N, C-alpha and C positions, 0 to 999 in steps of 0.2 A: 552653483547650478545643480539641480537635483537630477538624479539618474532615472527617476520614474519607477524605481524598485522600492517597494515598501518593506518595512521591517518584517511584516508577516510573510512576504514572499521569500525573504532570506531565511527565516526560521523554517518555513515549509521545505525549501530546497535543501537546507542542511539536514533536516530530519529524513527526508527522502533519500539523501545520499548515504545515510546510515544503513539502509536496507541491503541485505545480501542479494546476489543475483537471483537466487531462488525466491526470496521474499518479493522482489520486484516482479518476478514472473507470476507469482500468486496474485499480487495486487492487480496486475494487468488482467488476469482472468476474472477477478472479482469485478473489475471495471466492465467486463463483457457481460456481466449479469449472472455468472456461474455461481452455483451453490457449492458448499464444501464437498459434497459427494461428487459433483461433476468435475471439480478441480482435481480431486483425488484420482478419478478415472483418467482424466486427461494426462496427469503427471505420473501415473503409475505408483501412487503412494496410498497409504491408508486414509480413510475418512478422518481419523483422529489426528494424523499428521497434518492433513490439510487444514483442519480446524486450528491446530496449534500455530501453523504458519500465519493464518489470518489473525489470530489473537496477537501474535508477536508483532505483526505489521501495525496493527492498531496501537499497540503499546508504544512502539518506536516512533510513530507519527503523532502520538499524544492525542488520539481521538477515541471516541467511544463506539462509533458505528462504522459499518462497512462503507456506506456512502460517504461519510466524512473522510475515510481513508482514501477513497478513490479521488475525491475532490482535492485533497491535500497532495496526492500523487500527481495530479494533473497540473498543479500549481508550479511544479518544478520547471526551471528554465530550459 
């Protein structure tokens, strides 16, 4: 009997679980449509630090774009 969970879902959930709490917070803000500058202001960090967090999230999730990161993040159970 199949569980209804695809291999892609498992991979996405595993990659998302590798995010730090701060990276998950940044991903949530990206999902709200915020730009790096807005994320920086919201979190009280520099623009460069926000940019680095977004880059690290994309790398950990194995995606190239911000929208792909959000979609992958939403795929977690």
